N, C-alpha and C positions, 0 to 999 in steps of 0.2 A: 744435548740439543733435540727439545720434544718440539714435534709434531702435531700437530695438530687435524685432525677425521675429518670430513665433512656434518659424517653423520654425530659427533662430539658435539659442533657446530650448530650443526640442529635443533641434537634436540636440548641441548643447550649447555655444555655441562664445559664451552667453553668460551670465549668472548671471540665474537666476531669483531675484525676492526673495518669491515665496512658500514658509516652508516643506513638505524634501517628507516626505511619508506612510513613517512603516516600515508597514511589510507584514508585520512577523515574526507578530504577532501571531496573521496568515490563514495563514500557511505553517504554524506549527504547527498550530492548530486542523484543517486541510484535509488534513494527514498523517498528524495522530491517527486522525480520522476512518477517514484511508486502510489503516493500520498495522491499524491494530486490527477495522474497520467491516466494510468493503470486499475485503479481504484475509479476512479469516474463511472458514475452514473451515469452519466448523461445513453454512452453505448444501451447502455442495459432497457432502463429504460426509453427510447427512439426505439427500437426492435421492438420490442411489446408494443408497442406508442403509445406510451402513457408518460409522455413528455411535453409537456405543456409548461410554454417559451411564461404566460401570463403569472403565473403563483407556482417555480420546479422546487418550490423547499415544499410546498401543498402538494403533489402529484404524486406520490402512496394514500397519502394519507386523504385525500381529498377526494378522489379517483378511482384511487384501483379497486375499493372495495364493491363499488357502481362498476366496476369493468369484468370480475367475479359475476356479481350478480347476471351479466349481459351474455355470462358465456365470455368475453372476447381474451379471458386470460382465468389461467386457476389461480387455484389458492396457493401449490406450490410454486407456479410460478412467482404467486405478488409474493410467497414468503420472502423464495429468492429475489425479488430486488433488495425488499427488508433491510433482511441480511446486507447485504450488497454496500447499502445504504448506509447501515451502520460499521459495516468495517472500513467503509468513504471517511465514514466521521469523527472515527478511532483514530484511526490514518493521520484525520490532518489536522486533529488535536494534539494528538503525540510528538510532527515535522518537531513544533518550538520545545518542548522536552529534550528529542534526538539532538538539534541542532545547539542546544544551550550546556547540554553534557561534554559536545566535544574541547 
């Protein structure tokens, strides 16, 4: 009679009889929250008063450089907002492929 040690099961040397839980829903929900809530540019734009409700997609392009020229925003802050906007766009665009991959 052989006994299976928990260590051997943990590293994959022995099969476990318990079903392996699927974490797909956890990953999909957490990635959705990350892409659409945490990386949302709305918060950072409101912090720097760069948020215009009339044209939110053109805020950085249309008003960003003008705010730097007026001294209301530094060039580093504008660069950070641009990076944040790019990260948000990448996460939102990649979410579909991430979801379909499961």
